[in-house]
N, CA and C of each residue as an Amber inpcrd file, in Angstrom:
protein
   375
  56.3940000  -1.5440000 -78.6490000  56.8960000  -0.4660000 -79.4780000
  58.2830000  -0.7890000 -80.0290000  59.1460000  -1.3710000 -79.1980000
  60.5080000  -1.6860000 -79.6270000  60.4900000  -2.6930000 -80.7750000
  59.6980000  -3.7330000 -80.6420000  59.6630000  -4.7670000 -81.6840000
  59.1200000  -4.2190000 -82.9970000  58.1420000  -3.3380000 -82.9160000
  57.6170000  -2.7340000 -84.1360000  58.6480000  -1.8230000 -84.7800000
  59.3890000  -1.0970000 -83.9670000  60.4620000  -0.2530000 -84.5060000
  61.4820000  -1.1100000 -85.2490000  61.8810000  -2.2170000 -84.6480000
  62.8520000  -3.1070000 -85.3000000  62.3060000  -3.6830000 -86.5970000
  61.0130000  -3.9650000 -86.6320000  60.4090000  -4.5600000 -87.8200000
  60.1480000  -3.5460000 -88.9230000  59.8230000  -2.2980000 -88.5570000
  59.3270000  -1.3400000 -89.5390000  60.2850000  -0.2120000 -89.9190000
  61.1620000   0.1850000 -89.0380000  62.0280000   1.3400000 -89.2740000
  63.2020000   0.9390000 -90.1700000  63.3640000   1.6420000 -91.2710000
  64.4320000   1.3410000 -92.2190000  65.8190000   1.4270000 -91.5790000
  65.9330000   2.1850000 -90.5010000  67.2170000   2.2980000 -89.8130000
  67.6910000   0.9490000 -89.2660000  66.7580000   0.0270000 -89.0720000
  67.1000000  -1.2810000 -88.5190000  67.1280000  -2.3790000 -89.5890000
  67.0850000  -2.0050000 -90.8410000  67.1620000  -3.0060000 -91.9200000
  68.4490000  -3.8110000 -91.7480000  68.3500000  -5.1000000 -91.8610000
  69.5180000  -5.9590000 -91.7210000  69.7760000  -6.4310000 -90.2980000
  69.0020000  -5.9210000 -89.3420000  69.1340000  -6.3550000 -87.9550000
  68.1550000  -7.5040000 -87.7190000  68.6320000  -8.5370000 -87.0570000
  67.7900000  -9.7010000 -86.7720000  67.4340000  -9.7540000 -85.2960000
  66.1960000 -10.0970000 -85.0230000  65.7290000 -10.3230000 -83.6620000
  65.7160000 -11.8340000 -83.4460000  66.2760000 -12.2630000 -82.3140000
  66.3310000 -13.6950000 -82.0170000  65.8570000 -13.9510000 -80.5970000
  65.4590000 -15.1890000 -80.3550000  65.0280000 -15.6330000 -79.0360000
  65.9180000 -16.7940000 -78.6210000  66.4040000 -16.7350000 -77.3750000
  67.1820000 -17.8280000 -76.7900000  66.4460000 -18.2690000 -75.5330000
  65.8640000 -19.4510000 -75.5680000  65.0810000 -19.9230000 -74.4260000
  65.5190000 -21.3230000 -74.0260000  65.6490000 -21.5280000 -72.7150000
  66.0110000 -22.8410000 -72.1720000  64.7800000 -23.6600000 -71.8120000
  63.6950000 -23.4040000 -72.4370000  62.4360000 -24.0780000 -72.1250000
  62.5310000 -25.5790000 -72.3930000  61.9230000 -26.3350000 -71.4980000
  61.8340000 -27.7700000 -71.7450000  60.5290000 -28.1240000 -72.4550000
  59.7940000 -27.0840000 -72.8500000  58.5460000 -27.2440000 -73.6010000
  58.6020000 -26.3570000 -74.8530000  59.4450000 -26.7000000 -75.8370000
  59.6210000 -25.8320000 -77.0050000  58.3380000 -25.5530000 -77.7880000
  57.4560000 -26.5270000 -77.9010000  56.2030000 -26.3140000 -78.6330000
  55.3760000 -25.2220000 -77.9610000  55.2730000 -25.3020000 -76.6410000
  54.5240000 -24.3150000 -75.8780000  55.1720000 -22.9360000 -76.0070000
  56.5010000 -22.8780000 -75.9310000  57.2000000 -21.5950000 -76.0500000
  56.9550000 -20.9700000 -77.4210000  56.9770000 -21.7680000 -78.4690000
  56.7050000 -21.2400000 -79.8160000  55.2590000 -20.7500000 -79.9340000
  54.3530000 -21.4620000 -79.2870000  52.9550000 -21.0140000 -79.2720000
  52.8380000 -19.6540000 -78.5720000  53.5710000 -19.4810000 -77.4940000
  53.5690000 -18.1830000 -76.7900000  54.0720000 -17.0710000 -77.7010000
  55.1180000 -17.3370000 -78.4790000  55.6230000 -16.3310000 -79.4240000
  54.5400000 -15.9310000 -80.4240000  53.7600000 -16.9060000 -80.8770000
  52.6840000 -16.6190000 -81.8330000  51.5380000 -15.8420000 -81.1870000
  51.3000000 -16.0560000 -79.9060000  50.1720000 -15.4090000 -79.2280000
  50.5160000 -14.0520000 -78.6290000  51.7920000 -13.7740000 -78.4040000
  52.2000000 -12.5160000 -77.7780000  52.1380000 -11.3990000 -78.8090000
  51.1680000 -10.5220000 -78.6820000  50.9490000  -9.4290000 -79.6350000
  51.8480000  -8.2410000 -79.3130000  52.4980000  -7.7000000 -80.3320000
  53.3690000  -6.5340000 -80.1550000  52.8140000  -5.2980000 -80.8450000
  51.6470000  -5.4410000 -81.4840000  51.0080000  -4.2810000 -82.1070000
  49.4980000  -4.4600000 -82.0840000  48.8170000  -3.3440000 -82.1650000
  47.3580000  -3.3970000 -82.2230000  46.8710000  -3.9890000 -83.5370000
  47.7190000  -3.9530000 -84.5490000  47.3630000  -4.5030000 -85.8570000
  47.4130000  -6.0310000 -85.8690000  47.8630000  -6.6290000 -84.7690000
  47.8740000  -8.0790000 -84.6900000  49.2220000  -8.7380000 -84.8960000
  50.2660000  -7.9540000 -85.0860000  51.6010000  -8.5350000 -85.2570000
  51.9840000  -9.2610000 -83.9680000  52.5260000 -10.4620000 -84.1420000
  52.9640000 -11.2290000 -82.9770000  54.4900000 -11.1640000 -82.8540000
  54.9710000 -11.5510000 -81.6980000  56.4160000 -11.6080000 -81.5050000
  57.0380000 -12.5910000 -82.4990000  56.3240000 -13.6610000 -82.7760000
  56.7740000 -14.6490000 -83.7610000  57.0260000 -14.0050000 -85.1320000
  56.2110000 -13.0250000 -85.4940000  56.3510000 -12.3420000 -86.7860000
  57.6370000 -11.5190000 -86.8670000  58.1560000 -11.0980000 -85.7260000
  59.3340000 -10.2290000 -85.6880000  60.6280000 -11.0320000 -85.5540000
  60.5440000 -12.1910000 -84.9380000  61.7200000 -12.9990000 -84.6230000
  62.2190000 -13.7460000 -85.8710000  63.5070000 -13.5670000 -86.1640000
  64.1190000 -14.2510000 -87.3050000  64.6240000 -15.6400000 -86.9260000
  65.1430000 -15.7750000 -85.7050000  65.6990000 -17.0400000 -85.2390000
  65.2190000 -17.2760000 -83.8110000  64.7050000 -18.4690000 -83.5480000
  64.2900000 -18.8350000 -82.1960000  64.9640000 -20.1490000 -81.8240000
  65.8880000 -20.0780000 -80.8720000  66.5490000 -21.2650000 -80.3540000
  65.8700000 -21.5770000 -79.0260000  65.0380000 -22.5950000 -79.0510000
  64.2480000 -22.9580000 -77.8720000  64.4950000 -24.4300000 -77.5930000
  65.3340000 -24.6700000 -76.5990000  65.6870000 -26.0380000 -76.2340000
  66.4340000 -26.0070000 -74.9130000  66.5760000 -27.1730000 -74.3200000
  67.3920000 -27.2860000 -73.1110000  68.8270000 -26.9150000 -73.4770000
  69.5570000 -26.4390000 -72.5210000  70.9460000 -26.0680000 -72.7510000
  71.2400000 -24.7260000 -72.1250000  72.4790000 -24.2900000 -72.2300000
  72.8320000 -23.0110000 -71.6270000  72.7550000 -21.8840000 -72.6550000
  72.7120000 -20.6730000 -72.1470000  72.5520000 -19.5030000 -73.0140000
  73.7750000 -19.2760000 -73.8970000  74.9540000 -19.6800000 -73.4460000
  76.1280000 -19.5370000 -74.3100000  75.9500000 -20.3490000 -75.5880000
  75.4780000 -21.5620000 -75.4500000  75.2320000 -22.3900000 -76.6290000
  74.1740000 -21.7930000 -77.5320000  73.1140000 -21.2660000 -76.9310000
  72.0620000 -20.6170000 -77.7060000  72.6340000 -19.4410000 -78.5000000
  73.4250000 -18.6160000 -77.8270000  73.9600000 -17.4170000 -78.4860000
  74.9350000 -17.7710000 -79.6070000  75.7510000 -18.7750000 -79.3940000
  76.6590000 -19.2140000 -80.4680000  75.8680000 -19.6810000 -81.6900000
  74.8070000 -20.4310000 -81.4540000  73.9860000 -20.9180000 -82.5560000
  73.2910000 -19.7650000 -83.2740000  72.7700000 -18.7980000 -82.5200000
  72.1240000 -17.6390000 -83.1360000  73.1280000 -16.8710000 -83.9910000
  74.3150000 -16.6240000 -83.4540000  75.3450000 -15.8890000 -84.2030000
  75.6640000 -16.6060000 -85.5080000  75.7750000 -17.9100000 -85.4460000
  76.0750000 -18.6960000 -86.6470000  74.9220000 -18.6170000 -87.6540000
  73.7010000 -18.7840000 -87.1940000  72.5520000 -18.7700000 -88.1000000
  72.3190000 -17.4010000 -88.7250000  72.5500000 -16.3400000 -87.9440000
  72.3280000 -14.9840000 -88.4510000  73.5300000 -14.4930000 -89.2610000
  74.7110000 -15.0230000 -88.9430000  75.9160000 -14.6290000 -89.6680000
  76.5690000 -13.3760000 -89.1020000  76.5950000 -13.2660000 -87.7650000
  77.2430000 -12.1260000 -87.1210000  78.2320000 -12.6320000 -86.0770000
  79.1390000 -11.7530000 -85.6930000  80.0500000 -12.0580000 -84.6010000
  79.3200000 -11.8430000 -83.2800000  79.6980000 -12.5730000 -82.2710000
  79.0740000 -12.4300000 -80.9630000  79.1970000 -11.0030000 -80.4330000
  80.2980000 -10.3350000 -80.7480000  80.5170000  -8.9670000 -80.2840000
  79.5520000  -7.9690000 -80.9190000  78.8410000  -8.3880000 -81.9520000
  77.8710000  -7.5260000 -82.6310000  76.4580000  -7.6890000 -82.0700000
  76.3310000  -8.4770000 -81.0280000  75.0060000  -8.8110000 -80.4990000
  74.7280000  -8.1070000 -79.1750000  73.4330000  -7.8530000 -78.9250000
  72.9610000  -7.3920000 -77.6290000  72.0250000  -8.4760000 -77.0940000
  72.2520000  -8.8720000 -75.8530000  71.4710000  -9.9240000 -75.2080000
  70.7130000  -9.3180000 -74.0350000  69.4100000  -9.5360000 -73.9920000
  68.5590000  -9.0550000 -72.9020000  68.0770000 -10.2610000 -72.1020000
  68.1390000 -10.1740000 -70.7760000  67.6260000 -11.2740000 -69.9550000
  67.2080000 -10.7490000 -68.5900000  66.2300000 -11.4330000 -68.0110000
  65.7490000 -11.0570000 -66.6810000  66.4390000 -11.8530000 -65.5800000
  67.3770000 -12.7080000 -65.9510000  68.1450000 -13.4710000 -64.9730000
  69.6130000 -13.0650000 -65.0740000  70.1240000 -12.5190000 -63.9790000
  71.4810000 -11.9790000 -64.0040000  72.5220000 -13.0360000 -64.3660000
  72.3710000 -14.2510000 -63.8500000  73.3650000 -15.2890000 -64.1330000
  73.4600000 -15.5850000 -65.6320000  72.3460000 -15.5270000 -66.3380000
  72.4020000 -15.7220000 -67.7920000  73.2250000 -14.6210000 -68.4450000
  73.0530000 -13.3850000 -67.9660000  73.8200000 -12.2610000 -68.5140000
  75.3060000 -12.4250000 -68.2350000  75.6520000 -12.8240000 -67.0140000
  77.0540000 -13.0250000 -66.6460000  77.6730000 -14.1020000 -67.5310000
  76.9480000 -15.1660000 -67.7630000  77.4420000 -16.2640000 -68.6020000
  77.6560000 -15.8180000 -70.0440000  76.6740000 -15.1650000 -70.6240000
  76.7590000 -14.7470000 -72.0280000  77.8050000 -13.6500000 -72.2170000
  77.9820000 -12.7940000 -71.2290000  78.9860000 -11.7310000 -71.3260000
  80.3820000 -12.3070000 -71.5380000  80.6250000 -13.5010000 -71.0490000
  81.9290000 -14.1470000 -71.2190000  82.2650000 -14.3880000 -72.6920000
  81.2510000 -14.3610000 -73.5480000  81.4580000 -14.5570000 -74.9920000
  81.7930000 -13.2480000 -75.7070000  81.7330000 -12.1240000 -74.9980000
  81.9840000 -10.8280000 -75.6140000  80.7260000 -10.1090000 -76.0650000
  79.5690000 -10.6530000 -75.7240000  78.2800000 -10.0590000 -76.0800000
  77.9740000  -8.9110000 -75.1040000  77.3460000  -7.8490000 -75.5910000
  76.8200000  -6.8040000 -74.7180000  75.5570000  -7.3590000 -74.0770000
  75.5270000  -7.4080000 -72.7410000  74.4100000  -8.0260000 -72.0330000
  73.6560000  -6.9920000 -71.2160000  72.3480000  -7.0470000 -71.3210000
  71.4710000  -6.1250000 -70.6140000  70.6290000  -6.9300000 -69.6300000
  70.8920000  -6.7080000 -68.3510000  70.1060000  -7.3470000 -67.3020000
  68.8790000  -6.4840000 -67.0500000  67.7100000  -7.0380000 -67.3700000
  66.4710000  -6.2590000 -67.2810000  65.3790000  -7.1050000 -66.6150000
  65.3790000  -7.1260000 -65.2740000  64.4180000  -7.9770000 -64.5590000
  62.9570000  -7.6070000 -64.8000000  62.6870000  -6.3930000 -65.2730000
  61.3090000  -5.9770000 -65.5490000  60.9530000  -6.0990000 -67.0280000
  61.8360000  -6.6840000 -67.8290000  61.5680000  -6.8650000 -69.2530000
  62.1910000  -5.7720000 -70.1060000  62.0160000  -5.8960000 -71.4160000
  62.5810000  -4.9410000 -72.3710000  61.5590000  -3.8280000 -72.6100000
  61.6940000  -2.7890000 -71.8360000  60.8300000  -1.6140000 -71.9840000
  61.5020000  -0.6270000 -72.9320000  60.8000000   0.4170000 -73.2870000
  61.3860000   1.4530000 -74.1420000  62.6150000   2.0650000 -73.4800000
  62.5610000   2.2730000 -72.1760000  63.7090000   2.8410000 -71.4580000
  64.8930000   1.8760000 -71.4520000  64.6370000   0.5950000 -71.2510000
  65.7050000  -0.4090000 -71.2820000  66.3360000  -0.4390000 -72.6680000
  65.5090000  -0.4020000 -73.7020000  65.9960000  -0.4050000 -75.0830000
  66.9170000   0.7980000 -75.3240000  66.4880000   1.9670000 -74.8750000
  67.2870000   3.1860000 -75.0400000  68.6330000   3.0510000 -74.3300000
  68.6120000   2.5680000 -73.1040000  69.8580000   2.4050000 -72.3480000
  70.7660000   1.3700000 -72.9870000  70.1860000   0.3230000 -73.5550000
  70.9890000  -0.7060000 -74.2250000  71.7080000  -0.1120000 -75.4320000
  71.0050000   0.6890000 -76.1990000  71.6340000   1.3060000 -77.3720000
  72.7400000   2.2680000 -76.9620000  72.5330000   2.9840000 -75.8730000
  73.5710000   3.8890000 -75.3760000  74.7910000   3.1150000 -74.8850000
  74.5780000   1.9510000 -74.3230000  75.6650000   1.1450000 -73.7660000
  76.4290000   0.3570000 -74.8310000  75.8030000   0.0790000 -75.9490000
  76.4140000  -0.7460000 -76.9870000  77.4850000   0.0330000 -77.7340000
  78.6500000  -0.5440000 -77.9770000  79.0850000  -1.8640000 -77.5310000
  79.7150000  -1.8150000 -76.1450000  79.4140000  -2.8000000 -75.3540000
  80.0220000  -3.0180000 -74.0330000  80.4130000  -4.4810000 -73.9550000
  81.3310000  -4.8560000 -74.8330000  81.7220000  -6.2620000 -74.9750000
  82.0810000  -6.8950000 -73.6410000  81.4020000  -7.9880000 -73.3430000
  81.7140000  -8.7420000 -72.1540000  81.2400000  -8.1190000 -70.8560000
  80.4050000  -7.1090000 -70.9320000  79.9170000  -6.4430000 -69.7240000
  78.4180000  -6.6920000 -69.5560000  77.9810000  -6.6110000 -68.3110000
  76.5640000  -6.7020000 -67.9890000  76.0990000  -5.3130000 -67.5730000
  75.1700000  -4.7720000 -68.3310000  74.5900000  -3.4600000 -68.0300000
  73.2910000  -3.7090000 -67.2800000  73.1490000  -3.1000000 -66.1200000
  71.9360000  -3.3050000 -65.3280000  70.9300000  -2.1990000 -65.6190000
  69.7190000  -2.6020000 -65.9340000  68.6510000  -1.6360000 -66.2380000
  67.4880000  -1.8190000 -65.2840000
C-alpha cells in the first residue's frame, strides 16, 4: 500500500523511492525487485524505485550516492532498515533513520512521517 501511495498520490509528486542494498549478488537482487509485487494490478517494486544502489559497500556510501543521483540533501531523506547498525551508521549523515525489523508496514510508514525530520536520529518502530 505504501509503495502504491508513493507512486500514485499527487501529494508525493517529486518524491523518489530508492533502494540501498549491500548484496554481493546485484543481478539476483534486481530480479527480486522485479518479482516483488506491490499491487494486485501487477506493479513491481522495481516499477516504483527510481534509484537502486546494489553493490558491496556500506550504507553511508549508498546513501551519499542516492542523494547525489536524486539531487537532494541527506537531511531530506528517510532511511528504513531492519538492521539497527545500518540505521546508526546512516544517522551519522543527518538522515532520518527508521529501524523497522518487521519491514515497512503502513504503521511504520505513518510513524516515520510523524518523526520526520529527525536528523541524525534512529526512530525505532
